[in-house]
N, C-alpha and C positions, 0 to 999 in steps of 0.2 A: 549435841545442838544441833546438827543439821537434818533429825529426824523432825523437831521441833518448826525449824524454818519450812520445812516443806510444805505446810499446811496455812502458812501465811501466803498472803498476795506479793509479787515482785517487789514492790516498791518498799514494802516493811522488810523483808527479805535483805535488802539492801541496805537498808537503814541498821537492822539489826548487825550484819557483817560491818558497816565500818564502825560502829558503836563497840562493837566486840575488840575488833583492831586496835581502836582508838586506847581501850582500857590495858590492852594488854603488850600494845608495842610490838605487833604484826608486821609481817615483812610482806613483798608484794606475793611473794612465794605462799606464806601462810593464807592470805587473801583468794589467792586462786584454789587453793587447794579446799578452804572452806566452800569457794563457788562448785568447784568438782564433786564435793560431797553430796551436795544439794540436788543439782542437775544429772550424774553420772552419764556423761556422753555416751555414746557407743557409736567409734566409726569416725573418721576426720571429717563428716559433713554435718554432724553434730555437734561435734568439736568447734566449729566454725559459728555455728549457730549460737551454741552458749559463748563463746568468745562476743562475741557481736552484743550479746544480751548483757555480758556481765563486764565485759572489760571497760565501757563508758563508765557505766556506775561505779565501778571500783577505780576511776580514777587511772585505768590503763589503757593504753591502745590496742586496736584490735589484735595487731602484729605482736606485740609484746605477749598479750593473754596466750596466744596461740603457741608461741615459741617456749615459754615458761611451762606452759599445762602440758604440751607436749610432753618436755623433759619430765615434767613430774609422772604423767602417764606410762613413759617409757620405763621408769625405777620401778613401779609395778610388780 
């Protein structure tokens, strides 16, 4: 899914993730995983920019996105 989404404009990426989440009953963590698959941040600065972009679009605060994404990235 991530490969197909990369080629879409940002607003369509967001809609696709939300629709997928609604259909699959995905959690916040799953939404963040999808966003990280698309953007692949490299470093804390990029993660913050990703959080500023995706957080509000996915209905999450930037802080919550950063915390959960940081935990996910630490586990990799």
